[in-house]
N, C-alpha and C positions, 0 to 999 in steps of 0.2 A: 113234559120235557124240561130239562134244566136250562135249556137255551131257546130263546124265541128270536127268530130272524124275521124282521119285517122290512121289506123294501117298499117304501112309500113314495110313489111318483106323484108329484104335485104338478099338474099341467095348468098353466095360466097363460092368458093373453100377454103379449109383450108389454112390459111396463115401461114408464118413462125412464126409470133407472137403468133397465137392461138395454133398451133400444130407444134412445131419446132423439128421434129424428124430428127436425123442426123445419118449418117453412116461414120465411120472412117476406114481406112485401117491400118493394123499393121503387121510389119515384123521384122525379126532379120537380122541385117546387111543391111537393105535397101530393096527397091522394085526391084525385078528381072525383066528382060525384058519379061519373060513368064507370070508373075503374072497378067498383064493387061488382056490378053486373058482368063486366067484361071478364073478370078473373074468376068468378064463382065456379064455373065448370072445372077449371084447372085446379083450383084450391080443393074442391070436393074430391076430385080424383086422387090428388096427392094424399088427402086424408085417408082415403081407402087403402092407400099403399103405405100407411104408417107415418106420414109426415104431419105432425101436429102444428097448428098455428093459431093465431088469434090472441086476444088479450087474456082471456081466462086461463089459458094454459101457459103460453109462452111469455106474454107480457107480464103477468103477475110473478112468474118465476124470475124474470130479469129484475123486477122491482125488489123482490125479496133478497136477491143475492147481490145486486149491484147498486142500483139507484132508481129514484123516482123523479117524475117531472118537478121542476122547481115551483111551478104554478099550475094548478089544475083548473079550478073554477074561479080562483081569486078571492079576495076579501070584499065583502059588501061595503059600499060607500059609507053606510051608517054603522060600521063595525064598532066604533067607539060609543055611539049612542046605545047600541044593543048591550054592550058591556055595562053601561050605566044603568040600564033598565034591570039587569040582573043584580047589580049592587043594591039598587033600591029595594028589590024584593028581599034580599038578605037582611038589610037593616030593618026591614019591616017584620022580620021574623018568619017570612015565607021561604023557608029553606028548600022545600021541594021545587018551588017555582024558580029559585035561584039556580039550582042544579040543572033544571030543564033548560034554562036560558043560557047558562054559561058553558055547560059541558059541550054542546055542539059547536060553540064559538071557538073553544080551545082546540077541539079536533079539527075544525076548519083551518085554523091558523097553522097547525102542524102539517096539513096537506098542502099548504100554500106558503111554505117558508120563504120562497123567492119574492113574495109580495112585500116582505119587509125590507128588501133591498131598495125598493122604490119608495118606501114610506117607513123610515126608522121611527118616526114619531108614534106609529101605531103600536110599538113595543110597550109603551107605557100602559096602553089599554089592555094588552095581553097580560102584562104582569099583574094588573089589578084583577083581571078575570081569573087568573090562576090562584091568587090568594083567596079570593072570596069563594071560588069553587071548592077549594080545600076546606075552608072553614064551614061551608054549608054542608059538605059531606060529613064533617065531624058532628055538627048539630043534628044531623039525621041519624046519628048512631052508627056511622060507618068509619071507624078510625083507620081501617086498612086503606080505604080509598083516599082518605085525607093524606096518609103517609105517602102514597104513590104520587098524588098530585104535588105535594110539597117537595118530594124528591126530584120530580121533573122540574119544578120551579127553581130549585137550588142549582141543579145542573145547568139550566138555561140562563140564569141570571146570576153572574158572579157576585154581585152586591145585593143579593136577595135579603130582604128583611120584612118583618111584619111589625108595624108601629103600634105600640101600646095606646098611644093617644087616639088612634083612629079605630082600631079593631078590638082594643081591650086587653087586659092583663092575661086572661085565660088564653086568648088567641095567640098572643106573643109567646107564652110559655109552651104551647103546643108546637109552634113553629120551631122554637129553640130545641125542643126534643127531637123533632124531625131532622134538624140540622146536625145534631150530634149523631143520629143514626147514619146519615149520609157520610159524615166525616169518618165514622167508624169503619166504613168500607174502604177507606184509603183513597189514594189518587194514582193516576198513571200519566204517562206522557203521550200527548197527541201531536203528531207531526202531519201537517197538511201542506202540500205543494201543488202548484199549478204548472201545466206544461206551457202555458202562455205567460211569457215574462210580463210582470206587472199586473197579472190577474188579481183582483181584489178578493180576499178570502173572507167568507162569513162563517162564523161558528155559532151554532144554535141561534140563528137569525140575526146575530150581532155582527156588525162590520168589524174586522180586525186589522189586517194589514195586507199589502200586496206581496205576491211572489211566494213566500214560504212562511208558515206559522209553526212554532213549537211552543207548547204551553202545557202546564200541569192542570189537569181537570179531574173532577170527581169520577169515580168509576161509574160505568153504565154507558148507555147509548147517547151519542152526540150526533148532531146533524151538521154537515158542512157542504158548502157550495161556493162557486167562484163567479164573479162578475168580470168578464173580459170583453173588451171591444164593444161595450154597451149591451152585451147579451149574457144571459145566465146559463150556467151549466145545470146539470141535473143535481138533485139533492142526494148526497151519499150519507148513509148511516154507518157510524163507526162505533163499535163496542170497545171501550177502554177498560182494561183490567188493572188491578192494583200492582204497582211497582213494575209495570211493563210498558213498553213503547208500542203505540199503534201508529203506523205510517200509511198514509194514503196519498196517491198522486191523482189529481183530477185533470182530465183532458177535456177542456171546454169544447174544442172543435168536434170531437167524437160525440160528446153529450148532446150537442145541438142536432146531430143527425139522427140519433136514436129516438124512436117514437114508441111509446107504450100508452095508448089510450084505449078507451072502451070501444072505439070504432075500428082500430087496426093497430097492428104491431109490426114494426120494421124500420126502414131507413128512409129519410127524406133529405134530399140534397138541395142546396141553394141553386146550384148551376149544373149544367150537363157536364162541364169539365171536371167539377169536383166529384160528381158521381162516377165518371169514367176512371178517375184517378184513385178513388178510395172505396168504392162500393164493395169489392170483394174482400178487402182487408177488414172493413168494418163488420161485414157479415161474419167473417171468421172470428173476430173478437167477441161478437155477440154469442156465437155458438159455444166458444170455449167458456164464456162466463156462465152459461146455463148448463154446462156439461152435456152439450148435445153430441150425439154420435155422428150426425150428418146434418147439413144445412142446405136447403134449396132457397134460392131467391127468385121471386116472380114479380113482375111489374109491367108497366107500359113504358116504352122508350122508342126513340127514333132508330130505325134500322134501314140504312140506305135511303134515308129521306122519307120513310113511310112510318107512321105510327104502328107499332107492333107489340104483341104480347111476347115478353122475353122471359125465359127460364134459365137459371144458372145453377149448377151444382158446384159448391165451393169446397175446396180442400181446407178444412179448418185448421190444420196444423201448419200448412205452408202458405196459406193466404193466396191461393191460386185457383184458377178456374179448372175444373175437371171436365165439365160439359156445359155448353151454352147452345141454345137454339131459340128460334123465334117463329112466330106466326103473324103475318100481316093482319091488321084489323079490318082491312078493306080488300075483298069482301068479308063479311062477318064470318069468323071461324066456325066451323061445325064442331059439334061435340066430339066427333071421332078424332079430329085433329088435336083437340085439347087432351083427349085421352092418350093419344100418341106422344104428345109432349111430356105428359106425366110419366109415361112408361120409359121414355128416354132419360128423364131426370132420375128416375128410380133405378136405372141400370138394367131394365128388363129388355131393352132393345137398343141397338146401335144404328138402326135404319128406320126411324119413325116415318110413316107415310104422311106427306103433306106438311112436313116440318123442315125449316131451313136450319141446318146444323152449321154453327160457327166454330165451336171448339169441341173436340172429342179426344180426350186424353186417357182413353181406357187402359193402356198398358200401365199407367201409374196409379191405378186404383180408381174405383168409382165413388168412393166416399160413403157407400152404403153397405159395405161388407160383401159385395159380389165378386171382388177380386181375391184370389188366393194369396196374394202378397206380392211384394216387389218394391223396388225403390220408389219412394214417393207415395206409397199406398196410404190411404186415409180411411181406415176402417176395415181393410182386408187383413189377412193373417200375415205372419212372418215365418218363412221357412216352410218345410214340408208339412202338409196338413195331416199326414198319417200317424204322426206320433200320438196325437190325442186319442185316436182310435185304439192304438196299442196299449197305452197306459190305462184307458178306460176299461178295456177288456181284461187286462191284468188285475185292475182294481176289483171288478165284479167277481173275477175268479178267486182272488184272495179272500174276499168277504164271504163267498160261498164256502170255500174250503174251511175257513176259520169257523164258520157257523156249524159245519158238519162235525168238525173235531170237538167243539165244545158240546154239541148235542149228544155225542156218543161218549163223552167223558164219564167214567164210572160204570159204563155198561160191561157186562161179562163177555169175554171173548168166545166162550163156549156155552152150551146148554147143560148145566149141571142138574143132577137129579133133584127132585123136590125135597126141600128141607136141607139141602147141602149148600153151604156158603161157597160162592164162586171163588175159585182159587186164583183166577187171573182176570183182572179187569183192565179196561183201557184207561190210560193216564194221559189224556189229550189236552188238558186245560192249558198248559204252558204253550205248546205249539199252536193251539187254537187261537189264543189271544194274540200271539205273535203274528199269526196270519191276518187277523182282523186289523191289527195295528198297521201292518204293511199295506193292507187294502185301503185304509184311510189315507195313508201317505200317498199312494198312487192316485187315489181319487182327488186329493189336493193338487197333485201335479196335473191331472186331467183338467181340473177347473182352471188352473193357471193357463194352460195351453189354449183352452177355449176363450178365456178372457183376452189373452194376448193376441189371439188370432182375430179379434173383433167379432166373435160370434155373438149373436143375440141370446144365446142360451147360457144359463148359469146353473151349475150343479154343485152339490156338496154332499159329503157323506160323513157320518159320525157314529160313534158307539156309545150307548148309554148303559152303564151297569145296572142290573136289576137283581132282585133277590134270587140268588141261585143261578144267575146267568147274565145276559146282556141283550140289548136291542140294537141291532145295526140298522141305521136309517140312511137311505139315499134319497136326496131331494133334488129334483130337476125343474127348471123353468124353461119353457120353450115358447 
């Protein structure tokens, strides 16, 4: 055949990109030791319903897209002494030992940038560690690693230099070459501002100025955080491009609430009043930051004077509650009641047995794609849902007709005697390709309607020309 039509349906489990439902934990004063066991049945049931949680999935996503804790494990008290030990190995010609000692120290410093706000004197030790690490990498025959370390050193220390009198002429020359390479990349403008007036801004661990900072910096990644009211914000990484301005506004109040640790991911409020005032808004901000399609909050709180497990489904676009329910911790909740709460949050029921419903705003959408649409919908569709079925049917029909027309292009309309050239053949190529093109357009419209409607399914169709024909491909994810 001159034309091969292949309809390839790729069926896959919902991915985070297509349906990124998340669950966050929320507490007043931090997570207690008992909360892990108390919430486990609810968390596991939500996971079965497609709500992902925990550090490895949700926490790491937030850290890569937004910010990381300013201090994780902190710097060791003997940080400077360990740097000196690595320097001693370098000057003794033990370059492998120097890299083994200094590499982890530099990485540790980067994970704990906030520690330098408490001890700016330690920056001198970090500077020395980066210089000697780069030179040790060079002596080991790894100039690429040296350039990377020197580039980071130059971005982090505006007055960076390698002194000939200490490290030698060759080392100083290597550094100057690295400086020229960094300078060749150009500079950009970095603007950092704090939502708290007077918040002290730190750039690449160096204290700068309060309120707002605007500075020209080498292109590449830079780290910024704010010290306000004696507390640190999270560390935000900003990539600056040549001749462009990168602007970031840091909200220290929000940063102090967000928790991304290996133990749990969610929100921790200093007081019950702050939690009541900001919990839903902060959860919505978190969800938007990680591009979540829905966000559920679970935690332990006081409900009518009794400690209870609380679950909330949040409208991430309006920062409002869609559903809220609770289960008292005394007596100990059964697994069935936990399952019922999870079903309620997932939009599978509006009458969960054994669950105390506080908020049920079902007419405005359930946030998980179960509502066909309407004002305030958060994840449901918009308008009549039948259009996607009509356009989808027409798309498949057009693709099928186009395939048939191209397949029969050049075929004889009659059965001539043997040896006789056919006097009349089908000339279907032009209308066939036109039909295929129309099918692709309709398929695109169908994809748009599904995406706009909050569906977890994504489809696409395309035509690939081949020798003597084409391949029409339709791909769907459900």
